[in-house]
C-alpha positions in Angstrom: 20.6 21.5 -45.0 20.5 20.2 -41.7 18.1 17.4 -40.6 14.6 16.6 -40.4 12.8 16.0 -36.8 12.3 12.8 -38.4 15.7 11.2 -39.9 17.3 12.9 -36.4 14.4 10.4 -34.2 15.6 7.6 -36.8 19.3 8.0 -36.6 19.3 8.9 -32.6 16.7 6.3 -31.3 14.5 8.3 -29.7 11.1 9.3 -30.4 9.7 12.2 -32.3 7.5 12.6 -29.2 10.8 13.1 -27.4 12.4 15.7 -30.0 9.4 17.9 -29.5 9.6 17.6 -25.3 13.2 18.5 -25.4 12.5 21.3 -28.0 9.2 22.2 -25.8 11.5 22.3 -22.5 13.8 24.7 -24.1 16.4 21.3 -24.2 17.2 21.6 -28.0 15.3 23.4 -29.9 16.3 22.9 -34.1 18.9 26.1 -35.0 18.3 25.6 -38.9 15.1 27.3 -40.7 14.6 25.6 -44.7 13.2 28.4 -46.9 9.9 27.3 -46.7 9.9 27.3 -42.9 10.7 24.0 -41.9 12.9 23.4 -39.3 16.1 21.1 -39.0 18.5 20.2 -36.7 22.3 21.4 -36.9 25.4 19.4 -36.9 26.2 21.6 -33.6 22.4 20.4 -32.5 23.0 16.5 -32.9 26.0 16.8 -30.8 24.3 18.8 -28.0 21.5 16.1 -28.3 24.1 13.5 -28.1 25.6 15.1 -24.8 21.9 15.2 -23.7 21.2 11.0 -24.3 25.0 10.7 -22.4 23.2 12.3 -19.2 19.9 10.5 -19.8 21.5 7.3 -20.1 23.5 8.3 -16.2 19.5 9.0 -15.0 20.0 12.9 -14.7 16.9 14.6 -14.8 16.0 16.9 -17.6 16.4 20.3 -15.7 20.0 19.1 -14.0 21.1 18.4 -17.7 19.9 22.0 -18.9 22.0 23.3 -16.0 24.9 21.2 -17.3 24.8 22.1 -20.5 24.5 26.1 -19.5 27.6 26.1 -18.5 29.1 22.6 -19.3 33.0 23.2 -18.1 32.0 24.7 -14.8 29.1 22.5 -13.4 29.7 19.1 -15.5 32.4 17.4 -13.1 30.7 17.8 -10.5 27.8 17.0 -11.3 29.1 13.4 -13.0 30.9 13.0 -9.5 27.2 13.4 -7.7 25.8 11.4 -9.9 28.3 8.2 -9.9 28.2 8.4 -5.9 24.0 8.1 -6.7 24.9 4.9 -8.7 27.2 3.5 -6.7 24.3 3.3 -3.4 21.7 2.4 -6.5 23.9 -0.6 -7.6 24.3 -1.5 -3.5 20.5 -1.3 -3.1 19.9 -3.6 -6.4 22.1 -6.1 -5.1 21.0 -6.1 -1.1 17.5 -6.9 -3.2 19.0 -9.7 -5.3 20.4 -10.8 -2.0 16.8 -10.4 0.0 15.2 -12.0 -3.3 18.0 -14.8 -3.0 17.2 -15.3 0.5 13.1 -15.4 0.7 13.5 -18.2 -2.2 15.6 -20.2 0.3 13.4 -19.3 2.9 10.6 -20.8 0.6 12.5 -24.2 -0.2 12.6 -24.8 3.8 9.4 -24.1 4.6 6.6 -26.7 5.5 4.9 -28.6 2.3 1.6 -27.8 3.8 -1.4 -27.0 1.5 -3.3 -24.2 3.1 -5.9 -26.0 4.7 -3.0 -28.2 6.4 -1.1 -25.2 7.3 -4.7 -24.1 8.8 -4.9 -26.8 11.0 -1.3 -27.4 12.2 -0.7 -23.5 13.0 -3.5 -21.9 13.4 -3.5 -18.2 14.1 0.4 -18.4 13.6 1.4 -16.6 10.6 4.4 -17.6 8.5 5.7 -13.5 7.8 7.8 -13.6 4.6 9.6 -10.7 5.5 10.8 -11.5 8.6 11.9 -14.8 7.8 13.8 -13.3 4.9 15.7 -10.9 7.3 16.4 -13.4 9.3 18.2 -15.4 7.0 20.0 -12.8 6.1 21.4 -11.6 9.5 21.9 -15.3 10.4 22.8 -16.8 7.2 26.5 -17.2 9.1 25.6 -19.2 12.3 26.0 -22.6 12.7 22.8 -22.8 14.9 20.5 -20.7 12.3 21.2 -23.4 9.6 20.7 -25.9 11.8 17.4 -24.6 13.0 16.3 -24.1 9.3 17.1 -27.4 8.6 15.7 -29.2 11.5 12.4 -27.1 10.5 12.6 -28.2 7.2 12.7 -31.5 8.0 9.7 -31.9 10.2 6.7 -33.6 9.1 3.3 -32.3 9.3 2.7 -35.1 12.7 6.2 -33.3 14.2 4.6 -29.8 13.4 1.2 -30.5 14.9 2.8 -31.7 18.3 5.3 -29.0 18.2 2.6 -26.5 17.5 0.3 -28.3 20.4 2.9 -28.0 23.1 3.6 -24.2 22.1 -0.1 -23.5 22.9 0.0 -25.3 26.2 2.6 -23.3 27.1 1.4 -19.8 26.1 -1.7 -21.1 28.3 0.7 -21.0 31.3 2.3 -17.9 29.7 -1.1 -15.7 29.8 -2.3 -17.1 32.9 1.0 -15.9 35.0 0.6 -12.1 32.7 -3.1 -12.1 33.7 -2.1 -12.6 37.4 0.5 -9.8 37.4 3.0 -12.3 38.6 6.0 -10.8 38.4 8.1 -11.7 35.0 11.4 -12.6 36.9 9.8 -14.3 39.9 10.3 -18.6 39.5 7.1 -18.9 37.4 8.4 -16.2 35.2 11.6 -17.8 34.8 10.4 -21.7 34.5 8.7 -20.3 31.9 11.3 -19.2 30.3 13.1 -22.1 30.7 10.5 -24.5 29.2 10.4 -21.9 26.2 14.3 -22.3 26.3 14.1 -26.0 25.8 11.5 -26.0 23.4 13.4 -24.5 21.0 16.3 -26.8 21.4 14.2 -29.6 21.4 12.3 -28.6 18.1 15.3 -26.5 16.7 18.8 -26.1 17.9 20.6 -26.0 20.8 19.4 -22.8 23.3 21.8 -21.3 25.6 21.4 -18.9 27.5 23.6 -16.3 25.4 21.7 -17.6 22.7 17.9 -17.3 24.5 18.6 -13.8 25.3 19.3 -12.9 21.8 15.8 -14.3 20.7 14.3 -12.5 24.2 15.9 -9.0 22.4 14.2 -10.0 18.7 11.0 -10.9 20.7 10.8 -7.8 22.6 12.1 -5.3 19.6 10.0 -6.9 16.4 6.2 -7.6 16.7 7.0 -9.9 13.6 9.0 -12.1 15.8 6.4 -11.9 18.8 3.2 -13.2 16.4 5.4 -16.3 15.9 5.3 -17.3 19.2 1.7 -15.5 21.0 -0.5 -14.7 18.0 -2.2 -11.2 17.6 -5.6 -12.4 19.2 -4.0 -13.2 22.5 -1.6 -10.8 22.8 -1.7 -7.6 25.5 0.1 -4.8 25.9 3.3 -5.2 27.6 3.9 -9.3 27.1 6.3 -8.9 24.6 8.3 -7.1 27.4 7.6 -9.6 29.8 8.5 -12.5 28.3 11.8 -11.0 27.2 12.3 -10.3 31.1 11.8 -13.3 32.1 14.3 -15.3 29.4 16.9 -12.7 30.7 15.8 -13.6 34.1 16.2 -17.1 33.5 19.1 -16.7 31.4 21.1 -15.3 34.6 19.4 -18.1 37.0 21.6 -20.6 34.3 24.4 -18.9 33.9 24.6 -19.0 37.8 23.4 -22.2 38.8 26.4 -23.5 36.1 29.0 -21.2 37.7 28.1 -22.4 41.5 28.9 -25.8 40.2 31.8 -25.3 38.5 32.7 -23.6 41.4 31.6 -26.7 43.9 31.7 -30.0 41.9 
């Protein structure tokens, strides 16, 4: 005589409900019956259950397991190889997530130690976006300039941040005035505003030569989260991010041109 559903569930480490589900799905039905009509699992059924549990452990859905078991010689290898590729992709995804989590922890550690009231008092509408900061940490982690910027930001006192944010607010006032007056981004005033921003970055975070400022400009134009750290949403206008980016690129060219001219005419 074979094994009852309770016995199989116990030594296979599954629930009776799972075995009933496999039976209803046509995946594993007990092949023996007692004289009284009770259904029992045979040794062949147990071997099939082992296969099912093996494929389930690898993450195969029941429908795919049924296909494999119908013709294991023809399709098992192909299915296993495909599953192997998916598992490797999943491992890579989980490793990336683990790295992101690690970087998020690091970002939090280097954040500003202010309570909510102090944070609002100092930063106002400028919101700290953890997802953006974490991505930046991942993107620039090998950059000495980025590491210096994070270190200096972490060392700023509350009064430092207050002065920094007041300086940034005054700069935004000038930026919005130039933009609303429809002054070209690559005219002198636009470039002067860009130069003021470049020096602000260098003063408070990290040296910001023109090529570094260009990368910042591209990020501001491409990612709304980055631009929101510069201009809060309530003060933004359509096209303002592109305007700032264009002004920064124009100023970078002006700085590079001035440097070349100085080198040629000492």
